[in-house]
mmCIF file of the C-alpha atoms, coordinates in Angstrom:
data_MODEL
# 
_entry.id   MODEL 
# 
loop_
_atom_site.group_PDB 
_atom_site.id 
_atom_site.type_symbol 
_atom_site.label_atom_id 
_atom_site.label_alt_id 
_atom_site.label_comp_id 
_atom_site.label_asym_id 
_atom_site.label_entity_id 
_atom_site.label_seq_id 
_atom_site.pdbx_PDB_ins_code 
_atom_site.Cartn_x 
_atom_site.Cartn_y 
_atom_site.Cartn_z 
_atom_site.occupancy 
_atom_site.B_iso_or_equiv 
_atom_site.pdbx_formal_charge 
_atom_site.auth_seq_id 
_atom_site.auth_comp_id 
_atom_site.auth_asym_id 
_atom_site.auth_atom_id 
_atom_site.pdbx_PDB_model_num 
ATOM 1   C CA . MET A 1 1   ? 0.000   0.000  0.000   1.00 0.00 ? 1   MET A CA 1 
ATOM 2   C CA . VAL A 1 2   ? 1.437   3.391  -1.009  1.00 0.00 ? 2   VAL A CA 1 
ATOM 3   C CA . LYS A 1 3   ? 1.217   5.993  1.732   1.00 0.00 ? 3   LYS A CA 1 
ATOM 4   C CA . PRO A 1 4   ? 0.134   9.540  0.789   1.00 0.00 ? 4   PRO A CA 1 
ATOM 5   C CA . VAL A 1 5   ? 2.903   12.113 0.637   1.00 0.00 ? 5   VAL A CA 1 
ATOM 6   C CA . THR A 1 6   ? 0.978   14.422 2.951   1.00 0.00 ? 6   THR A CA 1 
ATOM 7   C CA . PRO A 1 7   ? -1.578  13.400 5.597   1.00 0.00 ? 7   PRO A CA 1 
ATOM 8   C CA . LEU A 1 8   ? -5.199  13.843 4.644   1.00 0.00 ? 8   LEU A CA 1 
ATOM 9   C CA . ILE A 1 9   ? -7.042  16.153 7.011   1.00 0.00 ? 9   ILE A CA 1 
ATOM 10  C CA . PRO A 1 10  ? -10.773 15.382 7.160   1.00 0.00 ? 10  PRO A CA 1 
ATOM 11  C CA . ARG A 1 11  ? -12.985 18.462 7.093   1.00 0.00 ? 11  ARG A CA 1 
ATOM 12  C CA . SER A 1 12  ? -16.384 18.570 8.718   1.00 0.00 ? 12  SER A CA 1 
ATOM 13  C CA . LEU A 1 13  ? -19.441 20.194 7.189   1.00 0.00 ? 13  LEU A CA 1 
ATOM 14  C CA . GLY A 1 14  ? -19.128 22.859 9.895   1.00 0.00 ? 14  GLY A CA 1 
ATOM 15  C CA . ASP A 1 15  ? -15.587 23.675 8.719   1.00 0.00 ? 15  ASP A CA 1 
ATOM 16  C CA . GLU A 1 16  ? -16.821 24.132 5.163   1.00 0.00 ? 16  GLU A CA 1 
ATOM 17  C CA . ILE A 1 17  ? -19.602 26.470 6.330   1.00 0.00 ? 17  ILE A CA 1 
ATOM 18  C CA . VAL A 1 18  ? -17.117 28.488 8.399   1.00 0.00 ? 18  VAL A CA 1 
ATOM 19  C CA . ASP A 1 19  ? -14.847 28.950 5.368   1.00 0.00 ? 19  ASP A CA 1 
ATOM 20  C CA . VAL A 1 20  ? -17.707 30.092 3.135   1.00 0.00 ? 20  VAL A CA 1 
ATOM 21  C CA . LEU A 1 21  ? -19.115 32.517 5.706   1.00 0.00 ? 21  LEU A CA 1 
ATOM 22  C CA . GLN A 1 22  ? -15.702 33.925 6.646   1.00 0.00 ? 22  GLN A CA 1 
ATOM 23  C CA . ARG A 1 23  ? -14.840 34.575 3.015   1.00 0.00 ? 23  ARG A CA 1 
ATOM 24  C CA . SER A 1 24  ? -18.264 36.156 2.407   1.00 0.00 ? 24  SER A CA 1 
ATOM 25  C CA . ILE A 1 25  ? -17.929 38.471 5.423   1.00 0.00 ? 25  ILE A CA 1 
ATOM 26  C CA . LEU A 1 26  ? -14.366 39.564 4.668   1.00 0.00 ? 26  LEU A CA 1 
ATOM 27  C CA . MET A 1 27  ? -15.172 40.148 0.994   1.00 0.00 ? 27  MET A CA 1 
ATOM 28  C CA . GLY A 1 28  ? -18.178 42.295 1.826   1.00 0.00 ? 28  GLY A CA 1 
ATOM 29  C CA . ALA A 1 29  ? -21.073 40.002 0.834   1.00 0.00 ? 29  ALA A CA 1 
ATOM 30  C CA . TYR A 1 30  ? -22.405 40.445 4.367   1.00 0.00 ? 30  TYR A CA 1 
ATOM 31  C CA . LYS A 1 31  ? -22.285 43.986 5.726   1.00 0.00 ? 31  LYS A CA 1 
ATOM 32  C CA . PRO A 1 32  ? -21.343 45.076 9.269   1.00 0.00 ? 32  PRO A CA 1 
ATOM 33  C CA . GLY A 1 33  ? -24.392 44.773 11.523  1.00 0.00 ? 33  GLY A CA 1 
ATOM 34  C CA . GLU A 1 34  ? -26.223 42.415 9.151   1.00 0.00 ? 34  GLU A CA 1 
ATOM 35  C CA . ARG A 1 35  ? -28.092 39.658 10.982  1.00 0.00 ? 35  ARG A CA 1 
ATOM 36  C CA . LEU A 1 36  ? -26.977 36.044 10.550  1.00 0.00 ? 36  LEU A CA 1 
ATOM 37  C CA . GLY A 1 37  ? -29.728 33.661 11.642  1.00 0.00 ? 37  GLY A CA 1 
ATOM 38  C CA . GLU A 1 38  ? -28.989 30.015 12.345  1.00 0.00 ? 38  GLU A CA 1 
ATOM 39  C CA . ARG A 1 39  ? -32.101 28.770 10.547  1.00 0.00 ? 39  ARG A CA 1 
ATOM 40  C CA . GLU A 1 40  ? -31.595 31.038 7.544   1.00 0.00 ? 40  GLU A CA 1 
ATOM 41  C CA . LEU A 1 41  ? -27.983 29.891 7.168   1.00 0.00 ? 41  LEU A CA 1 
ATOM 42  C CA . ALA A 1 42  ? -29.044 26.269 7.561   1.00 0.00 ? 42  ALA A CA 1 
ATOM 43  C CA . GLY A 1 43  ? -31.588 26.740 4.787   1.00 0.00 ? 43  GLY A CA 1 
ATOM 44  C CA . GLN A 1 44  ? -29.064 28.433 2.479   1.00 0.00 ? 44  GLN A CA 1 
ATOM 45  C CA . CYS A 1 45  ? -26.488 25.681 3.051   1.00 0.00 ? 45  CYS A CA 1 
ATOM 46  C CA . GLY A 1 46  ? -28.998 22.819 2.999   1.00 0.00 ? 46  GLY A CA 1 
ATOM 47  C CA . VAL A 1 47  ? -28.067 21.529 6.451   1.00 0.00 ? 47  VAL A CA 1 
ATOM 48  C CA . SER A 1 48  ? -29.629 21.250 9.902   1.00 0.00 ? 48  SER A CA 1 
ATOM 49  C CA . PRO A 1 49  ? -29.356 24.254 12.270  1.00 0.00 ? 49  PRO A CA 1 
ATOM 50  C CA . ILE A 1 50  ? -26.631 22.553 14.345  1.00 0.00 ? 50  ILE A CA 1 
ATOM 51  C CA . PRO A 1 51  ? -23.694 22.997 11.867  1.00 0.00 ? 51  PRO A CA 1 
ATOM 52  C CA . GLY A 1 52  ? -24.845 26.572 11.271  1.00 0.00 ? 52  GLY A CA 1 
ATOM 53  C CA . ARG A 1 53  ? -24.867 27.272 15.008  1.00 0.00 ? 53  ARG A CA 1 
ATOM 54  C CA . GLU A 1 54  ? -21.394 25.765 15.401  1.00 0.00 ? 54  GLU A CA 1 
ATOM 55  C CA . ALA A 1 55  ? -20.068 27.808 12.470  1.00 0.00 ? 55  ALA A CA 1 
ATOM 56  C CA . LEU A 1 56  ? -21.378 31.038 13.993  1.00 0.00 ? 56  LEU A CA 1 
ATOM 57  C CA . GLN A 1 57  ? -19.656 30.165 17.277  1.00 0.00 ? 57  GLN A CA 1 
ATOM 58  C CA . VAL A 1 58  ? -16.331 29.733 15.460  1.00 0.00 ? 58  VAL A CA 1 
ATOM 59  C CA . LEU A 1 59  ? -16.813 33.040 13.639  1.00 0.00 ? 59  LEU A CA 1 
ATOM 60  C CA . GLU A 1 60  ? -17.610 34.747 16.941  1.00 0.00 ? 60  GLU A CA 1 
ATOM 61  C CA . ASN A 1 61  ? -14.341 33.392 18.365  1.00 0.00 ? 61  ASN A CA 1 
ATOM 62  C CA . ARG A 1 62  ? -12.529 34.803 15.308  1.00 0.00 ? 62  ARG A CA 1 
ATOM 63  C CA . GLY A 1 63  ? -13.975 38.265 15.877  1.00 0.00 ? 63  GLY A CA 1 
ATOM 64  C CA . LEU A 1 64  ? -16.164 38.326 12.764  1.00 0.00 ? 64  LEU A CA 1 
ATOM 65  C CA . VAL A 1 65  ? -19.554 37.833 14.380  1.00 0.00 ? 65  VAL A CA 1 
ATOM 66  C CA . ARG A 1 66  ? -21.141 39.303 17.487  1.00 0.00 ? 66  ARG A CA 1 
ATOM 67  C CA . ARG A 1 67  ? -23.895 37.560 19.454  1.00 0.00 ? 67  ARG A CA 1 
ATOM 68  C CA . ARG A 1 68  ? -26.886 39.701 20.372  1.00 0.00 ? 68  ARG A CA 1 
ATOM 69  C CA . ARG A 1 69  ? -28.893 39.690 23.598  1.00 0.00 ? 69  ARG A CA 1 
ATOM 70  C CA . ASN A 1 70  ? -31.612 37.554 22.003  1.00 0.00 ? 70  ASN A CA 1 
ATOM 71  C CA . ARG A 1 71  ? -28.852 35.038 21.101  1.00 0.00 ? 71  ARG A CA 1 
ATOM 72  C CA . SER A 1 72  ? -29.029 35.805 17.390  1.00 0.00 ? 72  SER A CA 1 
ATOM 73  C CA . CYS A 1 73  ? -25.836 36.852 15.607  1.00 0.00 ? 73  CYS A CA 1 
ATOM 74  C CA . SER A 1 74  ? -24.785 39.681 13.324  1.00 0.00 ? 74  SER A CA 1 
ATOM 75  C CA . VAL A 1 75  ? -21.644 40.593 11.434  1.00 0.00 ? 75  VAL A CA 1 
ATOM 76  C CA . ILE A 1 76  ? -19.255 42.521 13.663  1.00 0.00 ? 76  ILE A CA 1 
ATOM 77  C CA . GLU A 1 77  ? -19.729 46.284 13.648  1.00 0.00 ? 77  GLU A CA 1 
ATOM 78  C CA . LEU A 1 78  ? -17.120 48.160 15.652  1.00 0.00 ? 78  LEU A CA 1 
ATOM 79  C CA . THR A 1 79  ? -17.783 51.445 17.391  1.00 0.00 ? 79  THR A CA 1 
ATOM 80  C CA . PRO A 1 80  ? -15.268 54.303 16.911  1.00 0.00 ? 80  PRO A CA 1 
ATOM 81  C CA . ASP A 1 81  ? -13.811 53.513 20.342  1.00 0.00 ? 81  ASP A CA 1 
ATOM 82  C CA . GLU A 1 82  ? -13.436 49.823 19.463  1.00 0.00 ? 82  GLU A CA 1 
ATOM 83  C CA . LEU A 1 83  ? -11.722 50.764 16.205  1.00 0.00 ? 83  LEU A CA 1 
ATOM 84  C CA . ARG A 1 84  ? -9.296  52.897 18.210  1.00 0.00 ? 84  ARG A CA 1 
ATOM 85  C CA . GLN A 1 85  ? -8.569  50.000 20.561  1.00 0.00 ? 85  GLN A CA 1 
ATOM 86  C CA . VAL A 1 86  ? -7.849  47.619 17.688  1.00 0.00 ? 86  VAL A CA 1 
ATOM 87  C CA . ALA A 1 87  ? -5.549  50.197 16.060  1.00 0.00 ? 87  ALA A CA 1 
ATOM 88  C CA . GLU A 1 88  ? -3.670  50.644 19.350  1.00 0.00 ? 88  GLU A CA 1 
ATOM 89  C CA . LEU A 1 89  ? -3.263  46.880 19.754  1.00 0.00 ? 89  LEU A CA 1 
ATOM 90  C CA . ARG A 1 90  ? -2.007  46.490 16.207  1.00 0.00 ? 90  ARG A CA 1 
ATOM 91  C CA . ALA A 1 91  ? 0.467   49.354 16.547  1.00 0.00 ? 91  ALA A CA 1 
ATOM 92  C CA . LEU A 1 92  ? 1.902   47.781 19.703  1.00 0.00 ? 92  LEU A CA 1 
ATOM 93  C CA . LEU A 1 93  ? 1.922   44.098 18.797  1.00 0.00 ? 93  LEU A CA 1 
ATOM 94  C CA . GLU A 1 94  ? 2.405   43.710 15.035  1.00 0.00 ? 94  GLU A CA 1 
ATOM 95  C CA . PRO A 1 95  ? 5.848   45.399 14.734  1.00 0.00 ? 95  PRO A CA 1 
ATOM 96  C CA . GLN A 1 96  ? 7.214   43.061 17.419  1.00 0.00 ? 96  GLN A CA 1 
ATOM 97  C CA . MET A 1 97  ? 5.706   40.049 15.682  1.00 0.00 ? 97  MET A CA 1 
ATOM 98  C CA . VAL A 1 98  ? 7.383   40.961 12.400  1.00 0.00 ? 98  VAL A CA 1 
ATOM 99  C CA . ARG A 1 99  ? 10.704  41.262 14.247  1.00 0.00 ? 99  ARG A CA 1 
ATOM 100 C CA . TRP A 1 100 ? 10.227  37.740 15.665  1.00 0.00 ? 100 TRP A CA 1 
ATOM 101 C CA . ALA A 1 101 ? 9.250   36.457 12.211  1.00 0.00 ? 101 ALA A CA 1 
ATOM 102 C CA . CYS A 1 102 ? 12.342  38.051 10.673  1.00 0.00 ? 102 CYS A CA 1 
ATOM 103 C CA . GLU A 1 103 ? 14.546  36.228 13.178  1.00 0.00 ? 103 GLU A CA 1 
ATOM 104 C CA . ARG A 1 104 ? 12.791  32.850 12.890  1.00 0.00 ? 104 ARG A CA 1 
ATOM 105 C CA . MET A 1 105 ? 11.723  32.509 9.230   1.00 0.00 ? 105 MET A CA 1 
ATOM 106 C CA . ASN A 1 106 ? 13.574  30.068 6.997   1.00 0.00 ? 106 ASN A CA 1 
ATOM 107 C CA . SER A 1 107 ? 13.780  29.885 3.204   1.00 0.00 ? 107 SER A CA 1 
ATOM 108 C CA . THR A 1 108 ? 10.621  27.758 2.974   1.00 0.00 ? 108 THR A CA 1 
ATOM 109 C CA . ASP A 1 109 ? 8.695   30.317 5.019   1.00 0.00 ? 109 ASP A CA 1 
ATOM 110 C CA . LEU A 1 110 ? 9.863   33.095 2.698   1.00 0.00 ? 110 LEU A CA 1 
ATOM 111 C CA . LEU A 1 111 ? 8.722   31.161 -0.372  1.00 0.00 ? 111 LEU A CA 1 
ATOM 112 C CA . GLU A 1 112 ? 5.299   30.723 1.209   1.00 0.00 ? 112 GLU A CA 1 
ATOM 113 C CA . LEU A 1 113 ? 5.077   34.437 1.938   1.00 0.00 ? 113 LEU A CA 1 
ATOM 114 C CA . GLU A 1 114 ? 6.192   35.275 -1.610  1.00 0.00 ? 114 GLU A CA 1 
ATOM 115 C CA . ASP A 1 115 ? 3.433   33.027 -2.968  1.00 0.00 ? 115 ASP A CA 1 
ATOM 116 C CA . HIS A 1 116 ? 0.852   35.027 -0.993  1.00 0.00 ? 116 HIS A CA 1 
ATOM 117 C CA . LEU A 1 117 ? 2.442   38.235 -2.265  1.00 0.00 ? 117 LEU A CA 1 
ATOM 118 C CA . ALA A 1 118 ? 1.985   36.999 -5.848  1.00 0.00 ? 118 ALA A CA 1 
ATOM 119 C CA . ARG A 1 119 ? -1.721  36.438 -5.128  1.00 0.00 ? 119 ARG A CA 1 
ATOM 120 C CA . LEU A 1 120 ? -1.987  39.961 -3.772  1.00 0.00 ? 120 LEU A CA 1 
ATOM 121 C CA . ARG A 1 121 ? -0.333  41.298 -6.924  1.00 0.00 ? 121 ARG A CA 1 
ATOM 122 C CA . ARG A 1 122 ? -2.785  39.403 -9.155  1.00 0.00 ? 122 ARG A CA 1 
ATOM 123 C CA . THR A 1 123 ? -5.859  40.697 -7.332  1.00 0.00 ? 123 THR A CA 1 
ATOM 124 C CA . ALA A 1 124 ? -4.536  44.272 -7.662  1.00 0.00 ? 124 ALA A CA 1 
ATOM 125 C CA . GLU A 1 125 ? -4.038  43.775 -11.406 1.00 0.00 ? 125 GLU A CA 1 
ATOM 126 C CA . ASP A 1 126 ? -7.596  42.419 -11.682 1.00 0.00 ? 126 ASP A CA 1 
ATOM 127 C CA . MET A 1 127 ? -8.958  45.334 -9.596  1.00 0.00 ? 127 MET A CA 1 
ATOM 128 C CA . ASP A 1 128 ? -10.804 42.784 -7.453  1.00 0.00 ? 128 ASP A CA 1 
ATOM 129 C CA . VAL A 1 129 ? -10.973 45.061 -4.399  1.00 0.00 ? 129 VAL A CA 1 
ATOM 130 C CA . PRO A 1 130 ? -12.879 42.818 -1.941  1.00 0.00 ? 130 PRO A CA 1 
ATOM 131 C CA . ARG A 1 131 ? -10.611 39.872 -2.748  1.00 0.00 ? 131 ARG A CA 1 
ATOM 132 C CA . PHE A 1 132 ? -7.565  42.153 -2.457  1.00 0.00 ? 132 PHE A CA 1 
ATOM 133 C CA . PHE A 1 133 ? -8.374  42.926 1.171   1.00 0.00 ? 133 PHE A CA 1 
ATOM 134 C CA . TYR A 1 134 ? -9.218  39.268 1.812   1.00 0.00 ? 134 TYR A CA 1 
ATOM 135 C CA . VAL A 1 135 ? -5.852  38.130 0.428   1.00 0.00 ? 135 VAL A CA 1 
ATOM 136 C CA . ALA A 1 136 ? -4.068  40.942 2.302   1.00 0.00 ? 136 ALA A CA 1 
ATOM 137 C CA . LEU A 1 137 ? -5.490  39.706 5.604   1.00 0.00 ? 137 LEU A CA 1 
ATOM 138 C CA . HIS A 1 138 ? -4.282  36.176 4.825   1.00 0.00 ? 138 HIS A CA 1 
ATOM 139 C CA . PHE A 1 139 ? -0.845  37.570 3.970   1.00 0.00 ? 139 PHE A CA 1 
ATOM 140 C CA . HIS A 1 140 ? -0.615  39.225 7.388   1.00 0.00 ? 140 HIS A CA 1 
ATOM 141 C CA . GLN A 1 141 ? -2.000  36.165 9.185   1.00 0.00 ? 141 GLN A CA 1 
ATOM 142 C CA . LEU A 1 142 ? 0.682   34.026 7.533   1.00 0.00 ? 142 LEU A CA 1 
ATOM 143 C CA . LEU A 1 143 ? 3.353   36.501 8.591   1.00 0.00 ? 143 LEU A CA 1 
ATOM 144 C CA . TRP A 1 144 ? 2.092   36.458 12.193  1.00 0.00 ? 144 TRP A CA 1 
ATOM 145 C CA . SER A 1 145 ? 2.182   32.665 12.205  1.00 0.00 ? 145 SER A CA 1 
ATOM 146 C CA . LYS A 1 146 ? 5.895   32.830 11.347  1.00 0.00 ? 146 LYS A CA 1 
ATOM 147 C CA . SER A 1 147 ? 6.561   34.838 14.525  1.00 0.00 ? 147 SER A CA 1 
ATOM 148 C CA . GLY A 1 148 ? 6.652   31.624 16.539  1.00 0.00 ? 148 GLY A CA 1 
ATOM 149 C CA . ASN A 1 149 ? 4.196   33.060 19.077  1.00 0.00 ? 149 ASN A CA 1 
ATOM 150 C CA . HIS A 1 150 ? 0.840   31.330 18.712  1.00 0.00 ? 150 HIS A CA 1 
ATOM 151 C CA . TYR A 1 151 ? -0.867  33.401 21.394  1.00 0.00 ? 151 TYR A CA 1 
ATOM 152 C CA . ALA A 1 152 ? 0.119   36.732 19.881  1.00 0.00 ? 152 ALA A CA 1 
ATOM 153 C CA . ALA A 1 153 ? -0.854  35.539 16.374  1.00 0.00 ? 153 ALA A CA 1 
ATOM 154 C CA . GLU A 1 154 ? -4.288  34.398 17.589  1.00 0.00 ? 154 GLU A CA 1 
ATOM 155 C CA . THR A 1 155 ? -4.918  37.678 19.424  1.00 0.00 ? 155 THR A CA 1 
ATOM 156 C CA . LEU A 1 156 ? -3.971  39.808 16.434  1.00 0.00 ? 156 LEU A CA 1 
ATOM 157 C CA . SER A 1 157 ? -5.881  37.611 13.982  1.00 0.00 ? 157 SER A CA 1 
ATOM 158 C CA . ARG A 1 158 ? -9.099  38.041 15.977  1.00 0.00 ? 158 ARG A CA 1 
ATOM 159 C CA . ALA A 1 159 ? -8.634  41.808 16.324  1.00 0.00 ? 159 ALA A CA 1 
ATOM 160 C CA . LEU A 1 160 ? -7.669  42.397 12.691  1.00 0.00 ? 160 LEU A CA 1 
ATOM 161 C CA . GLY A 1 161 ? -10.418 40.076 11.464  1.00 0.00 ? 161 GLY A CA 1 
ATOM 162 C CA . SER A 1 162 ? -12.917 42.442 13.082  1.00 0.00 ? 162 SER A CA 1 
ATOM 163 C CA . LEU A 1 163 ? -11.172 45.476 11.601  1.00 0.00 ? 163 LEU A CA 1 
ATOM 164 C CA . PHE A 1 164 ? -11.053 44.069 8.062   1.00 0.00 ? 164 PHE A CA 1 
ATOM 165 C CA . ALA A 1 165 ? -14.693 42.951 8.250   1.00 0.00 ? 165 ALA A CA 1 
ATOM 166 C CA . CYS A 1 166 ? -15.673 46.555 9.012   1.00 0.00 ? 166 CYS A CA 1 
ATOM 167 C CA . GLY A 1 167 ? -13.235 48.075 6.534   1.00 0.00 ? 167 GLY A CA 1 
ATOM 168 C CA . LEU A 1 168 ? -14.414 46.296 3.410   1.00 0.00 ? 168 LEU A CA 1 
ATOM 169 C CA . MET A 1 169 ? -17.951 47.627 3.284   1.00 0.00 ? 169 MET A CA 1 
ATOM 170 C CA . ARG A 1 170 ? -16.948 50.798 1.437   1.00 0.00 ? 170 ARG A CA 1 
ATOM 171 C CA . ALA A 1 171 ? -13.839 49.612 -0.389  1.00 0.00 ? 171 ALA A CA 1 
ATOM 172 C CA . GLU A 1 172 ? -15.314 50.104 -3.847  1.00 0.00 ? 172 GLU A CA 1 
ATOM 173 C CA . GLY A 1 173 ? -13.613 53.487 -4.301  1.00 0.00 ? 173 GLY A CA 1 
ATOM 174 C CA . GLU A 1 174 ? -10.111 52.056 -4.548  1.00 0.00 ? 174 GLU A CA 1 
ATOM 175 C CA . THR A 1 175 ? -8.221  52.818 -7.770  1.00 0.00 ? 175 THR A CA 1 
ATOM 176 C CA . PRO A 1 176 ? -5.543  50.790 -9.611  1.00 0.00 ? 176 PRO A CA 1 
ATOM 177 C CA . PRO A 1 177 ? -2.710  53.139 -8.492  1.00 0.00 ? 177 PRO A CA 1 
ATOM 178 C CA . ALA A 1 178 ? -3.825  52.816 -4.856  1.00 0.00 ? 178 ALA A CA 1 
ATOM 179 C CA . LEU A 1 179 ? -3.840  49.014 -4.986  1.00 0.00 ? 179 LEU A CA 1 
ATOM 180 C CA . LYS A 1 180 ? -0.482  48.945 -6.779  1.00 0.00 ? 180 LYS A CA 1 
ATOM 181 C CA . ALA A 1 181 ? 0.962   51.202 -4.071  1.00 0.00 ? 181 ALA A CA 1 
ATOM 182 C CA . GLU A 1 182 ? -0.285  48.755 -1.435  1.00 0.00 ? 182 GLU A CA 1 
ATOM 183 C CA . VAL A 1 183 ? 1.346   45.871 -3.286  1.00 0.00 ? 183 VAL A CA 1 
ATOM 184 C CA . ARG A 1 184 ? 4.625   47.782 -3.470  1.00 0.00 ? 184 ARG A CA 1 
ATOM 185 C CA . LYS A 1 185 ? 4.636   48.317 0.294   1.00 0.00 ? 185 LYS A CA 1 
ATOM 186 C CA . HIS A 1 186 ? 4.154   44.588 0.823   1.00 0.00 ? 186 HIS A CA 1 
ATOM 187 C CA . GLU A 1 187 ? 6.938   43.859 -1.670  1.00 0.00 ? 187 GLU A CA 1 
ATOM 188 C CA . GLU A 1 188 ? 9.251   46.133 0.343   1.00 0.00 ? 188 GLU A CA 1 
ATOM 189 C CA . LEU A 1 189 ? 8.225   44.276 3.490   1.00 0.00 ? 189 LEU A CA 1 
ATOM 190 C CA . VAL A 1 190 ? 9.121   40.899 1.986   1.00 0.00 ? 190 VAL A CA 1 
ATOM 191 C CA . GLU A 1 191 ? 12.430  42.320 0.706   1.00 0.00 ? 191 GLU A CA 1 
ATOM 192 C CA . ALA A 1 192 ? 13.299  43.483 4.232   1.00 0.00 ? 192 ALA A CA 1 
ATOM 193 C CA . LEU A 1 193 ? 12.389  40.079 5.663   1.00 0.00 ? 193 LEU A CA 1 
ATOM 194 C CA . ARG A 1 194 ? 14.528  38.335 3.045   1.00 0.00 ? 194 ARG A CA 1 
ATOM 195 C CA . ALA A 1 195 ? 17.461  40.590 3.965   1.00 0.00 ? 195 ALA A CA 1 
ATOM 196 C CA . LYS A 1 196 ? 16.880  39.902 7.689   1.00 0.00 ? 196 LYS A CA 1 
ATOM 197 C CA . LYS A 1 197 ? 16.414  43.629 8.360   1.00 0.00 ? 197 LYS A CA 1 
ATOM 198 C CA . ALA A 1 198 ? 14.000  43.316 11.285  1.00 0.00 ? 198 ALA A CA 1 
ATOM 199 C CA . SER A 1 199 ? 13.811  47.016 12.166  1.00 0.00 ? 199 SER A CA 1 
ATOM 200 C CA . GLU A 1 200 ? 13.212  47.999 8.533   1.00 0.00 ? 200 GLU A CA 1 
ATOM 201 C CA . ALA A 1 201 ? 10.494  45.343 8.196   1.00 0.00 ? 201 ALA A CA 1 
ATOM 202 C CA . ALA A 1 202 ? 8.806   46.605 11.366  1.00 0.00 ? 202 ALA A CA 1 
ATOM 203 C CA . ARG A 1 203 ? 8.942   50.189 10.085  1.00 0.00 ? 203 ARG A CA 1 
ATOM 204 C CA . ILE A 1 204 ? 7.335   49.249 6.757   1.00 0.00 ? 204 ILE A CA 1 
ATOM 205 C CA . LEU A 1 205 ? 4.632   47.230 8.463   1.00 0.00 ? 205 LEU A CA 1 
ATOM 206 C CA . THR A 1 206 ? 3.878   50.123 10.807  1.00 0.00 ? 206 THR A CA 1 
ATOM 207 C CA . ARG A 1 207 ? 3.419   52.396 7.775   1.00 0.00 ? 207 ARG A CA 1 
ATOM 208 C CA . ILE A 1 208 ? 1.048   49.870 6.164   1.00 0.00 ? 208 ILE A CA 1 
ATOM 209 C CA . ALA A 1 209 ? -1.029  49.697 9.349   1.00 0.00 ? 209 ALA A CA 1 
ATOM 210 C CA . GLU A 1 210 ? -1.117  53.482 9.869   1.00 0.00 ? 210 GLU A CA 1 
ATOM 211 C CA . GLU A 1 211 ? -2.251  54.152 6.309   1.00 0.00 ? 211 GLU A CA 1 
ATOM 212 C CA . PHE A 1 212 ? -4.921  51.448 6.475   1.00 0.00 ? 212 PHE A CA 1 
ATOM 213 C CA . ASN A 1 213 ? -6.247  52.893 9.744   1.00 0.00 ? 213 ASN A CA 1 
ATOM 214 C CA . ALA A 1 214 ? -6.322  56.408 8.264   1.00 0.00 ? 214 ALA A CA 1 
ATOM 215 C CA . GLN A 1 215 ? -8.170  55.100 5.210   1.00 0.00 ? 215 GLN A CA 1 
ATOM 216 C CA . LEU A 1 216 ? -10.717 53.352 7.407   1.00 0.00 ? 216 LEU A CA 1 
ATOM 217 C CA . ALA A 1 217 ? -11.207 56.498 9.497   1.00 0.00 ? 217 ALA A CA 1 
ATOM 218 C CA . ARG A 1 218 ? -11.879 58.534 6.344   1.00 0.00 ? 218 ARG A CA 1 
ATOM 219 C CA . ARG A 1 219 ? -14.535 56.064 5.228   1.00 0.00 ? 219 ARG A CA 1 
ATOM 220 C CA . ASN A 1 220 ? -16.220 56.236 8.599   1.00 0.00 ? 220 ASN A CA 1 
ATOM 221 C CA . GLU A 1 221 ? -16.270 60.043 8.457   1.00 0.00 ? 221 GLU A CA 1 
ATOM 222 C CA . GLU A 1 222 ? -17.788 59.997 4.971   1.00 0.00 ? 222 GLU A CA 1 
ATOM 223 C CA . THR A 1 223 ? -20.782 57.980 6.196   1.00 0.00 ? 223 THR A CA 1 
ATOM 224 C CA . LYS A 1 224 ? -21.645 60.230 9.151   1.00 0.00 ? 224 LYS A CA 1 
# 
């Protein structure tokens, strides 16, 4: 009997539902504050309410869904003060994580990050704005995972998941030059990581975060 090269990881129906819902939320199909009912999701997915309920619990743990007092759920919608708190956490934690990643990444890790960068470049060329932000989040999550600190990566992933879910709802105004500029910043980040320049990588990442936060703040002001 020939053994598989890589182990097969069985995926439950709940896992599949989580992936679909997470992608839909982060790409803007569901808007911040929009209700997500267990029965409605079960009907859409053709399953019983139990997998839908379990999927919503996972999404709540990831910071994408918030449970209401009546136990129903809605897509996360952050208040201005919550947005400030997430921005403060990111500014404090992410630069240190990129320093750890710079010290601990090997050549295989860099190739994986470069593959994600290529995906980001393709979505910018296609002007697929929702997918661009979705791929960007995955790029950063991969980078955090290379820090070697699971607890910090999990904390930041939950916080930034909430931030990206709120930030995509008015992303339609992005232009090709803006997306290309974002790609270039990420290319500079990967170049700094490849050269093992931890301080430079942290500086570039801080600039990416600050400009994203400023962009999000402008969108929030425009809707008031």
